[in-house]
C-alpha positions as CSV (number, residue, x, y, z in Angstrom):
1,M,-20.9,-25.9,-27.1
2,D,-20.0,-28.1,-30.1
3,G,-17.1,-30.2,-28.7
4,L,-14.2,-29.1,-26.5
5,R,-11.6,-26.5,-27.1
6,W,-8.2,-28.1,-27.3
7,G,-4.8,-26.9,-26.1
8,I,-1.7,-28.6,-27.3
9,L,1.2,-28.9,-24.8
10,A,4.5,-29.4,-26.6
11,T,5.2,-29.2,-30.3
12,G,7.1,-32.4,-31.3
13,G,6.3,-34.9,-34.0
14,I,3.5,-36.6,-32.1
15,A,1.8,-33.2,-31.4
16,H,2.0,-32.5,-35.2
17,A,0.3,-35.8,-36.0
18,F,-2.4,-35.4,-33.4
19,T,-3.2,-31.8,-34.3
20,S,-3.4,-32.6,-38.0
21,D,-6.0,-35.3,-37.2
22,L,-7.9,-32.9,-34.9
23,K,-8.1,-30.4,-37.7
24,T,-9.2,-33.2,-40.1
25,A,-12.0,-34.0,-37.8
26,G,-13.1,-30.4,-37.6
27,R,-12.2,-30.0,-33.9
28,T,-11.4,-26.7,-32.2
29,V,-7.8,-26.1,-31.3
30,S,-7.6,-22.9,-29.3
31,A,-3.9,-22.7,-28.2
32,V,-0.5,-24.3,-28.2
33,G,2.3,-24.0,-25.6
34,S,6.0,-24.7,-25.8
35,R,9.0,-24.0,-23.7
36,R,10.1,-21.7,-26.6
37,I,7.7,-19.1,-27.9
38,E,9.3,-19.4,-31.4
39,A,8.3,-23.1,-31.6
40,A,4.8,-22.4,-30.4
41,E,4.3,-19.6,-32.9
42,Q,5.6,-21.7,-35.8
43,F,3.2,-24.6,-34.7
44,A,0.3,-22.1,-34.4
45,A,1.0,-20.7,-37.9
46,E,1.2,-24.2,-39.4
47,F,-2.2,-25.2,-38.0
48,G,-4.1,-21.9,-37.9
49,I,-4.2,-21.9,-34.1
50,P,-5.2,-18.5,-32.7
51,R,-2.9,-18.3,-29.6
52,A,0.7,-19.4,-29.0
53,Y,2.4,-19.5,-25.6
54,G,6.0,-19.7,-24.6
55,S,5.3,-21.7,-21.4
56,Y,3.1,-24.6,-20.4
57,E,1.8,-22.5,-17.5
58,D,0.4,-19.9,-19.8
59,L,-1.2,-22.5,-22.0
60,V,-3.1,-24.2,-19.1
61,A,-4.2,-20.9,-17.7
62,D,-6.0,-20.0,-21.0
63,P,-9.7,-19.7,-20.1
64,E,-10.6,-20.7,-23.7
65,V,-8.9,-24.2,-23.4
66,D,-11.1,-27.0,-22.0
67,I,-8.8,-30.0,-22.6
68,V,-5.0,-30.3,-22.9
69,Y,-3.2,-32.9,-25.0
70,V,0.1,-33.7,-23.2
71,A,2.8,-34.5,-25.8
72,T,6.0,-34.2,-23.9
73,P,8.5,-37.0,-23.3
74,H,7.4,-39.7,-20.8
75,P,9.2,-38.4,-17.7
76,F,7.3,-35.1,-17.9
77,H,3.8,-36.5,-18.5
78,A,2.8,-36.6,-14.8
79,E,4.1,-33.1,-14.1
80,N,2.4,-31.6,-17.1
81,A,-0.9,-33.5,-16.6
82,L,-1.0,-32.4,-12.9
83,L,-0.4,-28.8,-14.0
84,A,-3.3,-28.9,-16.4
85,L,-5.6,-30.6,-14.0
86,D,-4.8,-28.0,-11.3
87,H,-5.9,-25.4,-13.7
88,G,-9.3,-27.1,-14.3
89,K,-8.4,-28.7,-17.6
90,H,-9.2,-32.2,-18.8
91,V,-6.2,-34.1,-20.1
92,L,-5.4,-36.6,-22.8
93,V,-1.9,-37.8,-22.0
94,E,0.3,-39.4,-24.7
95,K,1.2,-43.0,-24.1
96,P,2.8,-44.3,-22.1
97,F,0.6,-42.4,-19.6
98,T,3.5,-41.8,-17.2
99,L,6.9,-43.2,-16.4
100,N,5.5,-45.7,-13.8
101,A,2.4,-46.8,-12.0
102,T,3.0,-44.5,-9.0
103,E,3.0,-41.4,-11.2
104,A,-0.1,-42.7,-13.1
105,A,-2.0,-43.2,-9.8
106,A,-1.1,-39.6,-8.8
107,V,-2.6,-38.2,-12.0
108,R,-5.7,-40.4,-11.7
109,D,-6.3,-39.3,-8.1
110,R,-5.8,-35.6,-8.9
111,A,-8.3,-35.9,-11.8
112,A,-10.8,-37.6,-9.5
113,E,-10.4,-34.9,-6.9
114,R,-11.0,-32.2,-9.5
115,G,-13.9,-34.1,-11.3
116,L,-11.9,-34.0,-14.5
117,L,-11.1,-36.5,-17.3
118,A,-7.6,-38.0,-17.4
119,M,-7.3,-40.3,-20.3
120,E,-4.4,-42.1,-21.9
121,A,-3.8,-41.4,-25.6
122,M,-3.7,-45.1,-26.6
123,W,-5.2,-44.2,-30.0
124,T,-5.2,-47.8,-31.3
125,R,-8.0,-48.8,-29.0
126,Y,-10.4,-46.3,-30.6
127,L,-9.7,-47.3,-34.3
128,P,-12.6,-48.8,-36.3
129,H,-10.9,-52.2,-36.7
130,M,-10.2,-52.5,-33.0
131,I,-13.8,-51.7,-32.1
132,R,-14.9,-54.5,-34.5
133,I,-12.4,-56.9,-33.1
134,R,-13.7,-56.4,-29.5
135,E,-17.2,-57.0,-30.8
136,L,-16.1,-60.3,-32.4
137,V,-14.3,-61.5,-29.3
138,A,-17.3,-60.7,-27.1
139,S,-19.7,-62.4,-29.6
140,G,-18.0,-65.8,-29.0
141,V,-17.3,-66.4,-32.7
142,L,-13.7,-67.3,-31.9
143,G,-14.7,-69.8,-29.3
144,E,-12.4,-69.8,-26.3
145,V,-9.6,-67.4,-26.9
146,R,-6.3,-69.2,-26.0
147,T,-3.4,-67.2,-27.4
148,L,-2.5,-63.7,-28.6
149,F,0.6,-62.7,-30.5
150,A,1.7,-59.1,-31.4
151,D,5.0,-57.3,-32.3
152,H,5.9,-53.7,-32.5
153,T,9.3,-53.6,-34.2
154,Q,10.9,-50.7,-36.0
155,K,14.3,-49.7,-37.2
156,I,14.6,-46.3,-35.6
157,S,18.1,-45.4,-34.5
158,D,21.1,-46.7,-32.6
159,D,22.4,-43.1,-32.1
160,P,23.0,-42.8,-28.4
161,T,21.8,-39.1,-28.5
162,H,18.4,-40.2,-30.0
163,R,15.5,-39.7,-27.6
164,L,14.6,-43.4,-27.8
165,N,18.1,-44.3,-26.5
166,A,18.2,-41.7,-23.7
167,I,17.7,-43.4,-20.4
168,D,16.9,-40.1,-18.7
169,L,14.0,-39.6,-21.1
170,G,12.5,-43.0,-20.4
171,G,14.0,-44.3,-23.7
172,G,13.9,-47.9,-24.8
173,A,11.6,-50.2,-26.7
174,L,9.2,-51.0,-23.9
175,L,7.6,-47.6,-23.1
176,D,7.7,-46.3,-26.7
177,L,6.8,-49.4,-28.6
178,G,6.0,-52.2,-26.2
179,I,3.1,-50.3,-24.7
180,Y,1.1,-51.0,-27.8
181,P,1.1,-54.9,-27.7
182,V,1.0,-55.0,-23.9
183,S,-2.1,-52.8,-23.9
184,F,-3.5,-54.9,-26.7
185,A,-3.0,-58.1,-24.6
186,W,-4.8,-56.4,-21.7
187,D,-7.6,-55.3,-24.0
188,V,-8.3,-58.8,-25.3
189,L,-7.3,-61.1,-22.4
190,G,-7.4,-58.9,-19.4
191,E,-4.9,-58.5,-16.6
192,P,-2.0,-60.9,-16.7
193,S,-1.6,-63.1,-13.6
194,E,2.0,-64.2,-14.5
195,I,4.6,-62.1,-16.2
196,T,7.9,-63.2,-17.8
197,A,10.2,-60.9,-19.7
198,Q,13.6,-61.0,-21.4
199,A,15.5,-58.1,-23.0
200,R,18.7,-57.0,-24.6
201,I,20.0,-53.9,-22.9
202,S,21.9,-51.5,-25.2
203,D,25.2,-49.7,-24.4
204,A,23.1,-46.7,-23.6
205,G,21.4,-48.7,-20.8
206,T,18.0,-48.9,-22.5
207,D,16.1,-51.9,-23.7
208,A,16.7,-52.3,-27.4
209,E,14.7,-55.5,-27.8
210,I,12.2,-56.9,-25.3
211,A,9.9,-60.0,-25.3
212,T,7.1,-60.9,-22.9
213,I,5.0,-63.9,-22.1
214,F,1.9,-63.3,-20.0
215,R,-0.6,-65.8,-18.5
216,H,-4.1,-64.4,-18.3
217,Q,-7.5,-65.6,-17.1
218,D,-8.2,-69.3,-17.6
219,G,-4.6,-69.9,-18.6
220,A,-4.7,-67.9,-21.9
221,L,-1.3,-66.9,-23.1
222,S,0.0,-63.7,-24.9
223,T,3.4,-63.1,-26.3
224,T,4.8,-59.7,-27.5
225,V,8.1,-58.6,-29.1
226,S,9.2,-55.0,-29.3
227,S,12.4,-53.6,-30.8
228,S,13.8,-50.2,-31.9
229,R,16.7,-51.8,-33.9
230,G,14.9,-53.8,-36.5
231,A,11.6,-53.7,-38.5
232,G,9.5,-56.9,-38.2
233,P,6.1,-57.8,-39.6
234,N,4.1,-55.6,-37.1
235,T,1.1,-58.0,-37.3
236,A,-1.1,-59.3,-34.5
237,H,-3.1,-62.5,-34.1
238,I,-5.8,-63.7,-31.7
239,V,-6.4,-67.4,-31.7
240,G,-9.5,-69.1,-30.4
241,T,-10.7,-72.7,-30.4
242,E,-13.3,-71.9,-33.2
243,A,-11.5,-69.2,-35.3
244,R,-8.7,-66.8,-35.3
245,I,-8.2,-63.1,-36.2
246,D,-5.2,-62.1,-38.2
247,I,-4.6,-58.3,-38.2
248,D,-2.5,-57.1,-41.1
249,R,0.5,-54.8,-41.1
250,V,0.6,-52.3,-39.4
251,W,-1.8,-53.8,-36.8
252,Y,-1.8,-50.8,-34.4
253,T,-2.7,-48.3,-37.1
254,P,-5.9,-48.3,-39.3
255,T,-5.6,-51.6,-41.2
256,S,-7.5,-54.7,-42.2
257,F,-8.1,-58.1,-40.7
258,R,-9.6,-61.5,-41.4
259,V,-11.5,-64.0,-39.3
260,T,-10.6,-67.6,-40.3
261,R,-12.0,-70.9,-39.1
262,P,-9.6,-73.8,-38.4
263,D,-10.5,-75.4,-41.8
264,G,-9.3,-72.2,-43.6
265,E,-12.7,-70.7,-44.3
266,V,-12.6,-66.9,-44.1
267,I,-15.9,-65.8,-42.4
268,E,-15.2,-62.1,-42.2
269,E,-12.9,-59.5,-43.8
270,F,-12.7,-56.0,-42.5
271,R,-11.2,-52.8,-43.9
272,A,-12.1,-49.3,-42.9
273,E,-11.3,-46.2,-45.0
274,I,-10.5,-43.3,-42.8
275,E,-9.2,-39.8,-43.1
276,G,-5.8,-38.9,-41.7
277,R,-3.7,-41.1,-39.4
278,G,-6.6,-42.0,-37.1
279,M,-5.6,-40.2,-34.0
280,Q,-8.9,-38.2,-34.1
281,Y,-10.9,-41.1,-32.8
282,Q,-9.5,-40.9,-29.3
283,A,-10.1,-37.2,-29.2
284,L,-13.7,-37.6,-30.3
285,H,-14.1,-40.3,-27.6
286,A,-12.7,-38.0,-25.0
287,E,-15.1,-35.3,-26.0
288,K,-18.0,-37.8,-25.8
289,L,-17.0,-38.9,-22.3
290,V,-16.8,-35.3,-21.0
291,A,-20.2,-34.5,-22.6
292,E,-21.7,-37.6,-20.8
293,G,-20.0,-36.6,-17.5
294,N,-18.0,-39.8,-17.5
295,V,-14.6,-38.8,-16.2
296,V,-13.5,-42.5,-15.5
297,G,-13.6,-43.7,-19.1
298,D,-14.8,-46.9,-20.7
299,V,-12.8,-48.2,-23.6
300,L,-9.7,-47.6,-21.5
301,P,-10.7,-46.7,-18.0
302,I,-8.2,-44.8,-16.0
303,D,-7.8,-47.6,-13.4
304,E,-6.8,-49.9,-16.3
305,T,-4.3,-47.4,-17.5
306,V,-2.7,-47.3,-14.0
307,A,-2.7,-51.2,-13.9
308,I,-1.1,-51.4,-17.3
309,M,1.7,-49.1,-16.0
310,G,2.0,-51.6,-13.2
311,T,2.5,-54.4,-15.7
312,L,5.2,-52.4,-17.4
313,D,6.9,-51.8,-14.0
314,A,6.8,-55.6,-13.4
315,V,8.4,-56.2,-16.8
316,R,11.1,-53.6,-16.1
317,A,11.8,-55.2,-12.7
318,Q,12.5,-58.5,-14.4
319,I,14.9,-57.0,-16.9
320,G,16.6,-54.8,-14.3
321,L,15.7,-51.5,-15.9
322,R,15.2,-48.3,-13.8
323,Y,15.0,-44.7,-14.9
324,P,17.0,-41.9,-13.2
325,D,13.9,-40.0,-12.2
326,E,12.7,-43.0,-10.2
327,G,15.6,-42.6,-7.7
C-alpha cells in the first residue's frame, strides 16, 4: 500500500488546513467525521473525500481508515484518541496532545497496548528549516548553546465567547500558543530542570499572556513569551558561544534563518520553498514511522510529548490555572 488512508476527526479550521496540505502532498483521505452530518458532508465535498460520517464512532469504525487525525478542542483530544486507538487506528493528535500529562500518559499507554502509533501534531518540528537547525546544533557549529528565546504572540480576540477565552475548552495562551516555544525549548535544550512562570489572567479566567524561564542541562536558559492579545515579532533565537541562529518571522512556520558568528560574519543562510502551509511533513513522517514499525516515534517521541505536557502542568501550577475538566 502506498501510504496510509487518513480519516479526519472534526471539521474546524485546523482540520481544513491539515487536509489541504494532505491533498497537496498526494496523500489518501478516505473519510471525515463530525458531530453533524451536514458539516462532514460539506467538508467531504470541499476536499473530494469519499465518505462522510455524522459521528466520530462511525469514522473510527471505517475499515478503510488506517490513521485518524484528531482535530477537536483540547479537552476532547484524549477521549477521541482513545476511541480511535480502541478501533485499531493510529492517531495523529493536534497539539497540545491533551489537556494534561495524566491524559497524555493514558493515550500513550493505550497506544502501546494496541501496538499503534500515537503522535503529537507538533508540525513545526518536521519543517525543513527545523530539521536543518537540529543538524547545526548537533554539529557543534554554535559552540556551547547557552540561551534560547522565542515568542508566539498574536492578536486574536478578547471576546469572552471565543474558544481561546473559554476556560472549559482549555482556552488561554499557554496551550494554544505557548506549546510552540515550550516544545521548541525542549527540542533544542532538553527537559528543563527548573521552571519559572508568570501570567496575566483575563476576566474569563484564562491566561492572556504568559512568560516562562527554564533552566536546562548545564545551566542553559530559555525564555518564552506567549500572548493572544497582541502580535509580537514571532521570531526565535538560539545563542551559542561560537555562533547564533536567528529564525525569522514567523519562526514556527516555514521560514528562513541565518547562522552568525560573534563578529557578525554570516556563515549560513537557509530558506526552503515548500507547497502549502507545511503541515504535510508531519503526516509524511507519521506514515514513515508506521511503515518502519516504529510506534514510539523519533523526532518527537511519545514519552517526550507526555513529559512536555508535564512541563505545561508545572507552568499552570505556578500561575494557578486549572481547567474544569481536571476536577
